[in-house]
FITINU-20852 format. One record per residue: residue number from 1; y, z, x of N, C-alpha, C in turn; residue in three letters. Coordinates in nm, 4 decimals. Each point is the difference from the previous one (the first is absolute). Example, Ala and Ser with C-alpha at 12.3 -4.5 7.8 and 13.67 -1.06 7.14 Angstrom:
PT    n        nY        nZ        nX       caY       caZ       caX        cY        cZ        cX  res
PT    1   -0.5690    0.7800    1.3190    0.1190    0.0000   -0.0890    0.1200    0.0000    0.0900  ALA
PT    2    0.1050   -0.0720   -0.0350    0.1190    0.0060    0.0820    0.1090    0.0730   -0.0770  SER
END
This chain:
PT    n        nY        nZ        nX       caY       caZ       caX        cY        cZ        cX  res
PT    1   10.6788   10.4031   10.3920   -0.0699   -0.0170    0.1256   -0.1497    0.0220   -0.0241  UNK
PT    2   -0.0814   -0.0874    0.0573   -0.1443    0.0120   -0.0135   -0.0547    0.1052    0.0964  UNK
PT    3   -0.1070    0.0642   -0.0414   -0.0660    0.0976    0.0862   -0.0659   -0.0729    0.1172  UNK
PT    4    0.0017    0.0630    0.1149   -0.0634   -0.0572    0.1174   -0.1515    0.0179   -0.0104  UNK
PT    5   -0.0722   -0.0925    0.0608   -0.1456    0.0033   -0.0018   -0.0539    0.0660    0.1266  UNK
PT    6   -0.1119    0.0677   -0.0135   -0.0682    0.0579    0.1161   -0.0926   -0.1047    0.0601  UNK
PT    7   -0.0530    0.0305    0.1164   -0.0973   -0.0900    0.0632   -0.1237   -0.0148   -0.0880  UNK
PT    8   -0.0396    0.1066   -0.0672   -0.1148   -0.0085   -0.0914    0.0284   -0.0949   -0.1156  UNK
PT    9    0.1220    0.0056   -0.0537    0.0385   -0.0898   -0.1097   -0.0087   -0.1462    0.0444  UNK
PT   10    0.0547   -0.0280    0.1171    0.0024   -0.1370    0.0508   -0.1418   -0.0458    0.0346  UNK
PT   11   -0.0800    0.0895    0.0543   -0.1385   -0.0337    0.0333   -0.0762   -0.0414   -0.1262  UNK
PT   12    0.0247    0.0697   -0.1085   -0.0660   -0.0347   -0.1251    0.0470   -0.1371   -0.0504  UNK
PT   13    0.1288   -0.0283    0.0114    0.0537   -0.1296   -0.0427   -0.0573   -0.1156    0.0814  UNK
PT   14   -0.0158    0.0222    0.1293   -0.0478   -0.1064    0.0892   -0.1519    0.0001    0.0179  UNK
PT   15   -0.0650    0.1000   -0.0571   -0.1461    0.0138    0.0102   -0.0463    0.0075    0.1458  UNK
PT   16    0.0697    0.0836    0.0760   -0.0371    0.0244    0.1394    0.0003    0.1504    0.0239  UNK
PT   17   -0.0490    0.0397    0.1160   -0.0022    0.1398    0.0387    0.1404    0.0486    0.0351  UNK
PT   18    0.0251    0.1284   -0.0216    0.1315    0.0572    0.0308    0.0352   -0.0191    0.1471  UNK
PT   19   -0.0981    0.0084    0.0893    0.0254   -0.0202    0.1433    0.0591   -0.1387    0.0252  UNK
PT   20   -0.0476   -0.0996   -0.0722    0.0517   -0.1374    0.0161    0.1470   -0.0079   -0.0393  UNK
PT   21    0.0406    0.0750   -0.1008    0.1410    0.0020   -0.0416    0.0864    0.0529    0.1138  UNK
PT   22   -0.0437    0.1074    0.0634    0.0758    0.0542    0.1133    0.0055   -0.1006    0.1152  UNK
PT   23   -0.1081   -0.0721    0.0219    0.0005   -0.1037    0.1040    0.0985   -0.1110   -0.0350  UNK
PT   24    0.0034   -0.0415   -0.1260    0.0922   -0.1062   -0.0411    0.1460    0.0431    0.0100  UNK
PT   25    0.0258    0.1288   -0.0153    0.1372    0.0506    0.0051    0.0421    0.0434    0.1402  UNK
PT   26   -0.0914   -0.0051    0.0956    0.0278    0.0483    0.1356    0.1127   -0.0792    0.0656  UNK
PT   27    0.0793    0.0686    0.0772    0.1139   -0.0627    0.0674   -0.0424   -0.1007    0.1061  UNK
PT   28   -0.1249    0.0082    0.0488   -0.0451   -0.0964    0.1002   -0.0368   -0.1340   -0.0623  UNK
PT   29   -0.0075   -0.0062   -0.1314   -0.0282   -0.1271   -0.0679    0.1208   -0.0933    0.0158  UNK
PT   30   -0.0243   -0.1287    0.0168    0.1127   -0.0943    0.0019    0.0771    0.0096   -0.1326  UNK
PT   31    0.1295   -0.0150    0.0063    0.0860    0.0145   -0.1182   -0.0480   -0.0844   -0.1182  UNK
PT   32   -0.0493   -0.1187    0.0279   -0.0423   -0.0896   -0.1084   -0.1309    0.0446   -0.0647  UNK
PT   33   -0.0762    0.0844    0.0662   -0.1281    0.0466   -0.0531    0.0058    0.1428   -0.0540  UNK
PT   34    0.1068    0.0718    0.0294    0.0106    0.1418   -0.0331    0.0251    0.0219   -0.1487  UNK
PT   35   -0.0680    0.0996   -0.0545    0.0242    0.0449   -0.1367    0.1195    0.0946    0.0044  UNK
PT   36    0.1121   -0.0363   -0.0634    0.1205    0.0847    0.0069   -0.0269    0.1392   -0.0570  UNK
PT   37    0.0536    0.1005    0.0682   -0.0196    0.1378   -0.0444    0.1269    0.0809    0.0206  UNK
PT   38    0.0024    0.1157   -0.0633    0.1106    0.0946    0.0123   -0.0564    0.1246    0.0663  UNK
PT   39    0.0578    0.0394    0.1106   -0.0488    0.1175    0.0706    0.0673    0.1249   -0.0572  UNK
PT   40   -0.0820    0.0969   -0.0368    0.0494    0.1285   -0.0498   -0.0435    0.1078    0.0980  UNK
PT   41    0.0916    0.0494    0.0777   -0.0360    0.1012    0.0983   -0.0802   -0.0583    0.1152  UNK
PT   42   -0.0725    0.0886    0.0677   -0.0751   -0.0406    0.1188   -0.1274   -0.0759   -0.0319  UNK
PT   43   -0.0710    0.0403   -0.1067   -0.1342   -0.0512   -0.0183   -0.0271   -0.0624   -0.1360  UNK
PT   44    0.0997   -0.0197   -0.0809   -0.0229   -0.0558   -0.1324    0.0720   -0.1326   -0.0159  UNK
PT   45   -0.0688   -0.0939   -0.0630    0.0637   -0.1262   -0.0354   -0.0302   -0.0289   -0.1465  UNK
PT   46    0.0914   -0.0725   -0.0608   -0.0155   -0.0438   -0.1381    0.0376   -0.1472   -0.0056  UNK
PT   47   -0.0317   -0.0612   -0.1130    0.0199   -0.1432   -0.0148    0.0760   -0.0291   -0.1282  UNK
PT   48    0.0987   -0.0889    0.0092    0.0728   -0.0437   -0.1194   -0.0868   -0.1007   -0.0756  UNK
PT   49   -0.0145    0.0175   -0.1308   -0.0814   -0.0938   -0.0786    0.0415   -0.1461    0.0196  UNK
PT   50    0.1290   -0.0261    0.0064    0.0476   -0.1381    0.0175   -0.0441   -0.0569    0.1349  UNK
PT   51    0.0000    0.0825    0.1047   -0.0449   -0.0458    0.1318   -0.1489   -0.0326   -0.0009  UNK
PT   52   -0.0783    0.0820   -0.0693   -0.1440   -0.0250   -0.0083   -0.0264   -0.1287   -0.0775  UNK
PT   53    0.0706   -0.0191   -0.1106   -0.0161   -0.1226   -0.0794    0.0364   -0.1232    0.0824  UNK
PT   54    0.1086    0.0089    0.0762    0.0423   -0.1121    0.0842   -0.1037   -0.0264    0.1094  UNK
PT   55   -0.0527    0.1049    0.0588   -0.1031   -0.0130    0.1040   -0.1216   -0.0734   -0.0563  UNK
PT   56   -0.0409    0.0360   -0.1207   -0.1155   -0.0640   -0.0640    0.0304   -0.1462   -0.0304  UNK
PT   57    0.1141   -0.0282   -0.0594    0.0332   -0.1369   -0.0383    0.0182   -0.0912    0.1219  UNK
PT   58    0.0537    0.0545    0.1094    0.0168   -0.0801    0.1218   -0.1336   -0.0415    0.0602  UNK
PT   59   -0.1025    0.0808   -0.0228   -0.1302   -0.0300    0.0572   -0.0947   -0.0682   -0.0963  UNK
PT   60    0.0404   -0.0141   -0.1238   -0.0843   -0.0636   -0.1019    0.0073   -0.1519    0.0078  UNK
PT   61    0.1006   -0.0531    0.0654    0.0185   -0.1453    0.0054   -0.0986   -0.0681    0.0913  UNK
END
C-alpha cells in the first residue's frame, strides 16, 4: 500500500498553494471537479497518489 499524501505534498506536485488543494477537495465542489480525498478524523484529509495522478491526467488533455 502506498503512503497517503498530505495537502502540502499535493500542493507541491501541482505547484499551487495549500489552500487551493483544500478548495479542490471541498465537498461543495462538483463531483467532476473535486480532487478525491480521504478524511481522517474531523479535520485531516489525505490524498491517494493514484487519485492525484488521475486528477492531473484528466485535466492535462
